[in-house]
C-alpha beads as a LAMMPS data file, in Angstrom:
LAMMPS data file: protein, C-alpha beads

78 atoms
77 bonds

1 atom types
1 bond types

-500.0 500.0 xlo xhi
-500.0 500.0 ylo yhi
-500.0 500.0 zlo zhi

Masses

1 110.0

Atoms # bond

1 1 1 18.078 32.066 -4.378
2 1 1 16.842 30.921 -7.449
3 1 1 13.261 31.617 -8.962
4 1 1 12.757 27.779 -9.595
5 1 1 9.574 26.405 -7.363
6 1 1 10.584 23.400 -5.471
7 1 1 8.496 20.308 -6.765
8 1 1 5.382 19.702 -4.971
9 1 1 5.974 16.379 -3.130
10 1 1 3.157 13.810 -2.148
11 1 1 2.182 14.024 1.138
12 1 1 2.418 10.403 1.571
13 1 1 6.290 10.781 0.494
14 1 1 6.693 12.248 4.037
15 1 1 5.282 9.346 6.277
16 1 1 8.282 7.437 7.996
17 1 1 7.791 3.990 7.157
18 1 1 5.279 3.971 3.720
19 1 1 7.042 7.237 2.006
20 1 1 10.296 5.571 1.058
21 1 1 8.091 2.527 -0.347
22 1 1 5.905 5.093 -2.078
23 1 1 8.793 6.913 -3.622
24 1 1 10.214 3.650 -4.958
25 1 1 7.002 2.548 -6.434
26 1 1 6.811 5.823 -8.117
27 1 1 10.106 5.348 -9.427
28 1 1 9.991 1.887 -10.810
29 1 1 6.463 0.124 -10.247
30 1 1 6.963 -3.227 -11.868
31 1 1 10.156 -3.860 -10.158
32 1 1 9.382 -2.730 -6.788
33 1 1 5.688 -3.833 -6.574
34 1 1 6.789 -7.511 -5.518
35 1 1 8.775 -6.359 -2.658
36 1 1 6.028 -4.037 -1.626
37 1 1 3.478 -7.140 -1.582
38 1 1 6.047 -9.188 0.410
39 1 1 6.528 -6.250 2.794
40 1 1 2.378 -6.626 3.387
41 1 1 2.388 -10.051 3.664
42 1 1 5.196 -9.951 6.286
43 1 1 3.319 -7.714 8.361
44 1 1 -0.038 -9.662 8.411
45 1 1 2.097 -12.895 9.398
46 1 1 3.679 -11.113 12.327
47 1 1 0.435 -9.427 13.342
48 1 1 -1.357 -12.628 13.297
49 1 1 1.398 -14.627 15.440
50 1 1 1.314 -11.309 17.873
51 1 1 -2.392 -10.917 18.245
52 1 1 -3.761 -14.067 16.816
53 1 1 -7.000 -14.428 14.692
54 1 1 -8.129 -10.681 15.558
55 1 1 -5.431 -9.383 13.083
56 1 1 -6.654 -11.769 10.334
57 1 1 -10.065 -10.930 10.913
58 1 1 -9.492 -6.979 10.845
59 1 1 -7.062 -7.600 7.850
60 1 1 -10.251 -9.059 5.969
61 1 1 -12.602 -6.779 7.134
62 1 1 -10.157 -3.627 5.953
63 1 1 -9.889 -5.338 2.480
64 1 1 -13.774 -5.317 2.054
65 1 1 -13.848 -2.189 0.271
66 1 1 -11.041 -3.276 -2.368
67 1 1 -12.893 -6.566 -3.130
68 1 1 -16.471 -4.904 -3.507
69 1 1 -14.491 -2.593 -6.001
70 1 1 -12.828 -5.351 -7.675
71 1 1 -16.291 -6.893 -8.220
72 1 1 -17.780 -4.003 -9.677
73 1 1 -15.049 -3.432 -11.830
74 1 1 -15.381 -6.951 -13.160
75 1 1 -19.292 -6.839 -13.693
76 1 1 -18.424 -3.531 -15.362
77 1 1 -16.096 -4.992 -17.876
78 1 1 -13.135 -2.773 -17.101

Bonds

1 1 1 2
2 1 2 3
3 1 3 4
4 1 4 5
5 1 5 6
6 1 6 7
7 1 7 8
8 1 8 9
9 1 9 10
10 1 10 11
11 1 11 12
12 1 12 13
13 1 13 14
14 1 14 15
15 1 15 16
16 1 16 17
17 1 17 18
18 1 18 19
19 1 19 20
20 1 20 21
21 1 21 22
22 1 22 23
23 1 23 24
24 1 24 25
25 1 25 26
26 1 26 27
27 1 27 28
28 1 28 29
29 1 29 30
30 1 30 31
31 1 31 32
32 1 32 33
33 1 33 34
34 1 34 35
35 1 35 36
36 1 36 37
37 1 37 38
38 1 38 39
39 1 39 40
40 1 40 41
41 1 41 42
42 1 42 43
43 1 43 44
44 1 44 45
45 1 45 46
46 1 46 47
47 1 47 48
48 1 48 49
49 1 49 50
50 1 50 51
51 1 51 52
52 1 52 53
53 1 53 54
54 1 54 55
55 1 55 56
56 1 56 57
57 1 57 58
58 1 58 59
59 1 59 60
60 1 60 61
61 1 61 62
62 1 62 63
63 1 63 64
64 1 64 65
65 1 65 66
66 1 66 67
67 1 67 68
68 1 68 69
69 1 69 70
70 1 70 71
71 1 71 72
72 1 72 73
73 1 73 74
74 1 74 75
75 1 75 76
76 1 76 77
77 1 77 78
């Protein structure tokens, strides 16, 4: 056995689908960010095709804190 401790892995890396995307983004952010954006947009389109406007409304509701934070950052000047 070795005395070298195992590197602490991010708990996000253990998730089945999001884990490999998070690992890829951690390795090469600029090369894979567009790939992640395409995956998210495809998931939204498939959700809207499956559940209709309810999925679009829930997506907008989930993005409210993100947009609110973005507006605060713009106001502060960061």
